[in-house]
N, C-alpha and C positions, 0 to 999 in steps of 0.2 A: 319165286313161285306167280308172281304180277308182273311180268316183266313192262307191258306196256296197257296204261291205263286212261280211259276217258274222264276227262273232269270238266262236264255241260256247268255251265254256271251263269249266271245272272245276275252278278255284285254284289249281290243282299248279302247281310252279315253272315246268314247260316253259310251260304259259299264261300267267305272267308275262313270261316271254320271248316270248311271242308277242306280247303288249301291247306289249310296249317295242317291237320292229318296227314293229307297226301306228300306233304315234300317228308313227313316220319316213316312214309313207307318206300324211302329209298334203302332204311337199313334191312327192309325182308326181301330184296331184289327188284323193287322197282328201278328199272332203266329210263323209260319214255312215258311222257304225259302228252294226249292231244286233249288240247285246251281248246274246249266250245263255246261258242257264245251265238246263240239262236235269235233272231230278229221276227220277232212273233210278227205276222203279217197280216193277220184276221185284224180285219176292221180299217184295214189302208185305203182300202176301195173308198169309202167314205170319207176318209180323213181328205183324199187326193178331191173328191168334187167340192167338195168345201171349201180347200185351199187354192185350186187350181195348180195346173202342170207345175208350174217355175216355183214356186214356194213349195209344193210339195218337193219336188225334187232335190232344191235346197235345204231342206230338213230332213229327208232320206240320207242324202251324203253326208251332214253335222253328225246326225246318228252312226253313221258309219264309221264317220273317224274318229270320234268319242268312243265308240266301240274298239277300236283298233288301240287305242292308247291305254285303255282299260287292260285290254288283253297283251300287250307287251310289258305293264307293271307286271303282273301276273308270268308273264313267261320269266321276266329277271328273276323274281322270290323263286322259282323252279331250277334257274337256271344255277342262282347262288348254291341252291341246295343239292346240287351234282346231278340234274336230271336233265335229259333229253329232251325239248318240246317240239311241239308241230299245235301250231294255233288256225284254227279254223275259225270262220264266220260263217255262219247259215242262215237263209230265210225261208220261212214256211211254221209249221206248227211244231212248237219246242219237242213234245215225245216224238210225233215220229221224226223229227230231224235226229232226234238225240239217238232214236234206234238203229236210222238208216246210215248214220256216221257207227255207230258201234260195230254195227257189218261190215262197213267199206275199210274200216281200221283194222278190225282184227284185233280188237283189243283182248286181254287178258282179263279185266275186271272194269266196273264202272263207279269213281265216288262222289257220290252228290249232297248237296244240302238237302234236310228232310223239307223244309220250308221256305218259298222263294218272294220276290217283290212284294206280290198280290195274294197275301194272306186268305183275306178277307173271300177272295172268290174263291178259293182253294177250299175253303169250308165249304161251301156250296154245290163245286164242281169234281171235288176231287185234285189232290196236287201231281203234279207232274212227276215230283218223287214218286209219287203212288204207283200211277201208271206204268213208269221208264220200271220199277221192282216188278211187278206182273207181267211185263212182256218182253223183260229182256233176257236172253240167252245166255250172259255171263253172271257172273257175281256181282251184287250191286253195293255197294258201301253206304249206307243213309246215315247222314253228320246229322243229329241233331243239335236242336238251337242251343 
């Protein structure tokens, strides 16, 4: 039924719970998971001005390397569960990138945590998961805390 699933992660505790749920979907016919992490670049221009180009580029490279390590750990867990895995790191606004990748990858469903790293901000601005639910054209499984 849900052969290919998009799993956007920010590596939060709720994203970890979503990962545990995702592994169980293998029994329901899931074969492949696209694991997505979006590096939110809003505010990066200001940071670049404050730090300078050289330090900023070093910080950006470090963040991408650390993200790759975390994604590799997620991929290993999913592979151990018997799922095929594709990793993607995108830069931009998380909601827009999640929805873009949803379409590009032609997934059957999205599995996402209900709250991410920035809980306080989400109280006032609305969460990424809520916006994905509203705008997604595919079924969205939201995993609560």
